[in-house]
Every structure is written in structure tokens, then in C-alpha cells.
C-alpha positions, 0 to 999 in steps of 0.5 A, spaced: 455 782 481 449 778 483 442 779 485 438 776 489 430 775 489 428 782 493 432 786 488 438 788 492 445 786 487 451 785 491 459 785 489 461 777 492 469 774 491 472 768 492 478 769 489 484 771 495 487 774 489 481 780 488 481 780 495 487 783 495 488 785 487 481 789 488 478 789 494 483 791 499 485 796 494 479 800 493 478 800 502 486 803 502 483 808 496 476 809 500 477 808 508 472 806 511 470 809 518 467 807 524 466 799 527 467 796 520 474 799 519 476 794 525 473 789 522 476 790 515 484 790 519 481 784 522 479 780 515 486 781 512 490 778 517 485 772 516 487 773 509 495 773 510 493 767 514 489 764 509 496 765 503 500 763 508 497 756 508 495 756 516 489 755 515 490 747 513 492 746 520 487 745 526 492 751 530 491 757 523 483 755 524 484 756 532 487 762 530 481 765 524 476 763 528 479 767 535 479 773 530 473 772 527 470 772 534 472 780 534 468 782 528 461 783 527 461 786 534 460 779 535 453 778 532 450 772 530 453 769 523 452 763 519 456 758 522 458 756 529 465 755 531 464 748 533 460 747 526 466 749 523 470 744 528 465 739 526 466 740 519 474 739 518 474 735 523 476 739 529 476 736 536 476 739 541 482 740 545 480 739 551 476 734 550 481 729 545 478 723 546 470 727 545 466 723 541 471 716 539 469 710 541 470 708 548 474 701 547 479 707 544 479 714 549 484 709 554 
């Protein structure tokens, strides 16, 4: 449990194992309703990709970003897909030479 400066407390998970052993079973016992139920299904798919280590491959990251786009009704996110790709050093596959020096593009 963590608290914020405004007095709100929240439960924070940082390990995949805790998601699989605590959070997902909780929501199996007490299912979400409405749009958040769909978000949880997508989040479980993402967790499976991470468990299978697909997040270590650019194609896996692309799949995760694709799945993520359907969550939270496509609302505002802390990081854009482009920011995530840039932080991971993954370029745009449609522009493979973007960002390279002119002499290296040939």
C-alpha cells in the first residue's frame, strides 16, 4: 500500500508473479463489470506476453502497444507509443532509416 500527498491510498504491484497470484485471482472471484472487464482481459493478454518474454522483442512490444490501444477507451496515457518505442530504441518499421545520418541511409 502506498499513499499520495492528497491522502489517497492505493495498492501497487511491481512483480508479474504478484499479478498472477494475487490480482488476477481476486478479479476471478470478484469480476469487474462494464468496460473495465474488457480492459482486464486485455491486460491479462499483455501479462501473458510478458510471461513468455515476448516483450523483449520489437514485434512483441508492437503487439503490446496494439493491445494497449484498446484499453481505457483509448484515453490519455502517461507515455505515447512513440515515446515508448524511442525509449526502447525501436524505430518506426515504416521508416527504417529515420534518424540515421544521411551517409548511413544508403
